[in-house]
C-alpha positions in Angstrom: 58.7 -2.0 12.5 60.3 1.4 12.6 61.9 2.6 15.9 59.2 5.3 16.1 56.4 2.8 16.0 57.9 0.6 18.8 55.5 1.6 21.7 55.1 -0.7 24.7 52.9 -0.5 27.8 54.3 -2.5 30.9 52.1 -3.1 33.8 53.6 -3.6 37.2 56.6 -1.6 35.9 57.7 -0.1 39.3 59.7 -3.2 40.4 60.7 -6.7 39.7 60.0 -8.3 36.3 58.1 -5.3 35.1 61.0 -2.9 35.8 63.5 -5.3 34.3 61.4 -5.7 31.2 60.8 -2.0 30.8 64.6 -1.3 31.0 65.2 -4.0 28.5 62.6 -2.6 26.0 64.3 0.8 26.5 67.6 -0.6 25.8 66.2 -2.1 22.6 65.0 1.3 21.3 61.3 1.0 22.4 59.2 3.8 23.9 57.6 2.6 27.1 54.7 3.5 29.2 55.2 2.5 32.8 52.0 1.4 34.7 51.9 0.7 38.3 50.0 1.6 41.6 53.0 3.3 43.3 54.0 6.5 41.5 57.2 6.9 43.4 58.5 3.5 42.1 57.7 4.4 38.6 59.4 7.8 38.9 62.6 5.8 40.0 62.4 3.8 36.7 62.0 7.2 34.9 65.2 8.5 36.5 67.0 5.4 35.4 65.7 5.9 31.9 67.0 9.4 31.9 70.4 8.0 32.8 70.3 6.0 29.6 69.3 9.2 27.6 65.9 7.5 27.1 63.9 10.0 29.1 62.0 11.1 26.0 60.9 7.5 25.4 59.4 6.9 28.8 56.1 7.9 30.4 54.8 7.0 33.9 51.1 6.6 34.3 50.0 5.5 37.8 47.4 2.8 37.2 45.2 0.3 39.2 44.6 -2.5 36.8 41.5 -3.6 38.7 39.6 -0.5 37.8 38.2 0.0 34.3 38.6 3.7 34.2 42.2 3.6 35.3 43.1 1.1 32.5 41.3 3.1 30.0 43.2 6.1 31.0 46.5 4.3 30.8 46.0 3.4 27.1 44.6 6.8 26.4 47.7 8.4 27.8 49.9 6.1 25.7 48.1 6.9 22.5 48.1 10.7 23.3 51.8 10.8 23.9 53.2 8.2 21.3 50.4 7.7 18.9 49.7 4.0 19.2 50.3 0.8 21.2 52.5 -2.0 19.7 53.0 -4.1 22.8 51.3 -4.7 26.1 53.4 -6.7 28.7 50.5 -7.8 30.9 52.7 -8.3 34.0 51.0 -6.8 37.1 50.4 -9.5 39.7 50.1 -10.1 43.5 50.1 -13.3 45.6 49.2 -14.2 49.2 51.4 -15.3 52.1 52.2 -19.1 52.0 49.5 -20.1 54.5 47.4 -23.3 54.8 44.3 -23.3 52.6 41.8 -23.3 55.4 43.3 -20.1 56.7 42.9 -18.3 53.3 40.3 -15.5 53.7 37.8 -14.6 51.0 39.2 -11.0 51.0 42.7 -12.4 50.3 41.3 -14.7 47.6 39.5 -11.9 45.9 42.4 -9.5 46.1 44.5 -11.9 44.0 41.8 -12.7 41.5 41.0 -9.0 41.0 44.6 -8.2 40.1 45.9 -11.3 38.4 42.7 -12.3 36.4 40.3 -9.4 36.2 43.1 -6.8 35.9 44.7 -8.8 33.2 41.5 -9.2 31.2 40.8 -5.5 31.5 44.2 -4.7 30.0 43.8 -7.3 27.2 40.4 -5.8 26.4 41.6 -2.2 26.2 44.6 -3.3 24.2 42.2 -4.9 21.7 40.1 -1.9 21.5 43.2 0.3 20.6 45.1 -2.2 18.5 42.2 -3.1 16.2 41.4 0.5 15.3 44.9 2.0 14.9 46.7 2.3 11.6 48.6 0.0 10.8 46.2 -2.3 12.7 47.5 -4.9 15.2 49.9 -5.5 17.9 51.2 -7.9 20.4 50.2 -8.8 23.9 52.5 -10.9 26.3 50.9 -12.1 29.4 53.0 -13.1 32.5 51.8 -16.4 33.5 54.5 -17.8 35.8 55.3 -21.5 35.9 52.6 -21.7 38.4 50.3 -21.6 35.3 51.2 -25.4 35.0 52.8 -26.5 38.3 51.5 -25.4 41.7 53.4 -24.8 44.9 51.9 -25.8 48.3 49.9 -23.0 50.0 49.3 -21.0 46.7 45.8 -21.8 45.7 44.7 -18.2 44.9 48.0 -17.3 42.9 48.0 -20.7 41.1 44.4 -20.7 40.2 44.7 -17.3 38.6 47.9 -18.2 36.7 46.2 -21.3 35.4 43.5 -19.0 34.2 46.0 -16.7 32.5 46.7 -19.6 30.1 43.1 -19.6 29.2 43.1 -15.9 28.6 46.1 -16.2 26.4 44.7 -19.1 24.3 41.4 -17.4 23.8 42.7 -13.9 23.2 45.2 -15.4 20.7 42.2 -16.8 18.7 40.2 -13.6 19.0 43.1 -11.4 18.1 43.7 -13.1 14.7 41.2 -11.0 12.8 42.8 -7.8 14.1 46.5 -8.9 13.6 46.9 -9.1 17.4 49.4 -11.8 18.4 49.1 -13.0 22.0 51.5 -15.1 23.8 52.6 -16.0 27.4 55.8 -15.9 29.3 56.2 -18.3 32.3 59.0 -17.3 34.6 60.5 -19.5 37.3 62.5 -18.0 40.2 63.7 -14.7 38.8 65.6 -12.7 41.5 63.0 -10.1 42.4 61.9 -8.8 45.8 58.9 -11.1 45.6 61.0 -14.1 44.9 64.0 -13.6 47.1 62.4 -15.7 49.7 63.2 -18.7 47.5 66.8 -18.4 48.4 66.1 -18.6 52.1 63.9 -21.7 51.8 60.3 -22.4 50.7 58.0 -25.4 51.1 58.4 -28.3 48.6 55.8 -30.7 47.5 56.6 -32.9 50.6 56.4 -29.7 52.8 60.2 -29.9 53.4 61.7 -26.3 53.4 64.5 -25.9 50.9 66.4 -23.1 49.2 65.9 -22.9 45.5 68.2 -21.4 42.9 67.4 -18.0 41.3 68.2 -16.4 38.0 69.0 -12.8 37.1 65.7 -10.9 36.5 67.3 -9.2 33.5 67.0 -12.5 31.6 63.2 -12.2 31.8 63.4 -8.7 30.1 65.6 -10.2 27.4 63.1 -13.0 26.8 60.2 -10.5 26.4 62.3 -8.4 24.0 62.8 -11.5 22.0 59.2 -12.3 21.9 58.3 -8.7 21.0 60.9 -8.7 18.2 59.1 -11.1 16.0 56.9 -9.9 13.1 53.2 -10.2 13.7 53.1 -13.1 11.3 54.9 -15.2 14.1 54.0 -15.7 17.7 55.7 -17.3 20.7 52.6 -18.8 22.2 54.2 -20.0 25.4 57.8 -19.3 26.6 59.2 -20.7 29.8 62.4 -19.1 31.3 63.6 -20.4 34.6 66.5 -21.0 36.9 68.2 -24.1 35.3 68.4 -26.0 38.6 65.1 -25.1 40.3 62.8 -28.0 41.1 60.3 -27.8 38.3 61.0 -30.5 35.7 60.1 -34.0 36.7 60.5 -34.3 40.4 63.0 -31.6 40.7 
């Protein structure tokens, strides 16, 4: 893959894992389209890219992944500016406060499902539509699953349900993408130091409902992991990749 053909779209790019991954891709020579709901956050990432002399390789496109038209516009702007799409990092996601299940409203449930599941589907579908028709055909999609895709936390039924569903999206899209040379994989992240996860350091409920602080890892390591997955030729695919703080309570009983 030549440098000019390395074109990525990153959703949820204005902060956290999305921002860290966008910066890692820029460092690696990719051109990156930043998608997110808050334009001011995206513009901050653009300014950081300019500081790396990568301003010509970055484009901010305010996007609501729950809306078909907004997702279609995101991909259209990418193709208009850079000519194609080689990578989608399907990262945008939200969660609810950690509240007991009986107190979770339908509105809160739907808000998580709309972004984490429907939004991810809409981005996958649009990526397929672009990647199957471009020349050369194909590309790569990396979905952000979270370790909640396999192991839940207390008081997280909406988030955990959608992240379990992401694994189904990944597996099925991987099968459906084969005929178009589209490789689909998933990264499951545990306790990266982002604004969303900083509560882990202060103490969060464990399986027995005891409150304990948990170790965090540098969010930049997630970006490096995505760059590695994206660096493979399309004949190879990292189907599932877990990167986590080494000492967090995840394996076994913690």
